[in-house]
C-alpha positions as CSV (number, residue, x, y, z in Angstrom):
1,M,18.2,56.4,-4.5
2,Y,19.9,54.3,-7.2
3,D,23.7,54.0,-6.8
4,K,25.4,53.1,-10.1
5,N,28.2,51.3,-8.2
6,D,25.7,48.7,-7.1
7,F,25.2,47.8,-10.7
8,Y,28.8,47.2,-11.2
9,K,29.2,45.2,-8.0
10,R,26.5,42.8,-9.0
11,K,28.3,42.0,-12.3
12,S,31.0,40.2,-10.3
13,D,28.3,37.8,-9.1
14,I,27.0,37.0,-12.6
15,Q,27.5,33.5,-13.7
16,S,27.0,31.8,-17.1
17,I,24.0,29.6,-17.3
18,G,26.3,26.6,-17.5
19,E,28.0,27.5,-14.2
20,A,24.7,28.2,-12.5
21,L,23.3,24.8,-13.6
22,G,26.5,23.1,-12.5
23,D,26.2,24.8,-9.1
24,M,22.6,23.8,-8.8
25,L,23.4,20.1,-9.7
26,D,26.1,20.1,-7.1
27,A,23.8,21.7,-4.5
28,F,21.1,19.1,-5.0
29,K,23.7,16.3,-5.3
30,I,22.3,15.2,-8.7
31,K,25.3,16.0,-10.9
32,K,26.4,12.3,-11.1
33,K,22.9,11.2,-12.2
34,F,22.7,14.0,-14.7
35,N,26.0,13.1,-16.2
36,Q,25.0,9.4,-16.4
37,T,21.8,10.3,-18.2
38,H,23.8,12.5,-20.6
39,V,26.1,9.5,-21.4
40,I,23.1,7.2,-22.0
41,Q,21.4,9.8,-24.3
42,A,24.6,10.4,-26.3
43,W,25.6,6.7,-26.6
44,G,24.4,6.4,-30.2
45,D,26.1,9.7,-31.4
46,L,29.4,8.8,-29.6
47,M,29.6,5.2,-30.7
48,G,28.1,5.4,-34.1
49,S,24.9,4.3,-35.8
50,A,26.0,0.7,-36.3
51,I,26.6,0.2,-32.6
52,A,23.5,2.2,-31.7
53,R,21.3,-0.1,-33.9
54,Q,22.7,-3.2,-32.1
55,T,22.2,-1.7,-28.6
56,R,19.0,-2.9,-26.9
57,E,19.4,-1.6,-23.3
58,I,21.8,0.7,-21.6
59,F,21.9,1.6,-17.9
60,F,24.1,2.5,-15.0
61,K,24.5,0.7,-11.7
62,D,26.9,2.7,-9.5
63,Q,29.6,3.8,-11.9
64,K,29.4,0.8,-14.1
65,L,27.7,1.2,-17.5
66,F,25.8,-1.9,-18.6
67,V,25.1,-2.2,-22.4
68,R,23.0,-5.0,-23.9
69,I,24.2,-5.7,-27.4
70,D,22.3,-8.0,-29.8
71,S,25.3,-9.1,-31.9
72,G,27.7,-11.5,-30.3
73,A,30.5,-10.5,-32.7
74,L,30.1,-6.8,-31.9
75,K,29.9,-7.5,-28.2
76,Q,33.2,-9.4,-28.4
77,E,34.8,-6.5,-30.4
78,L,33.6,-3.9,-27.9
79,S,34.8,-6.0,-25.0
80,M,38.3,-5.9,-26.4
81,H,38.2,-2.1,-26.5
82,K,36.5,-1.4,-23.1
83,S,39.1,1.0,-22.0
84,L,38.8,3.1,-25.2
85,V,35.0,3.2,-24.8
86,V,35.3,4.3,-21.1
87,E,37.8,7.0,-22.1
88,K,35.6,8.2,-25.0
89,L,32.5,8.5,-22.7
90,N,34.4,10.2,-19.9
91,K,36.1,12.6,-22.3
92,F,32.7,13.6,-23.7
93,I,31.4,14.5,-20.2
94,G,34.6,16.1,-19.1
95,E,35.0,14.0,-15.9
96,E,35.1,10.4,-14.7
97,V,31.5,9.2,-14.8
98,V,32.1,5.7,-16.2
99,K,34.5,3.5,-14.3
100,E,33.7,0.3,-16.2
101,V,31.6,-0.9,-19.1
102,V,30.0,-4.3,-19.1
103,F,28.6,-5.6,-22.3
104,L,25.7,-8.0,-21.9
């Protein structure tokens, strides 16, 4: 027989899709890699089209983000603002994913 109280009890177990995905990523220990991939995909949107056009390669090794930039002048400018770049990327993700940025 159906007990309507069971229906109400189950509601307390309901999670949003975001929470469920977060739990799944934690369970499979892939949250770090997922966040790193998200940073790489969002690089152009976060840094702007001018920087995105000059970016040739972007990858993570440990928690260091390596970015190959074509323009020497832009590379120098970005190097002077590394801490701001790291802060912007981590703020976008909502946690510390990038410890350091290396411009190549």
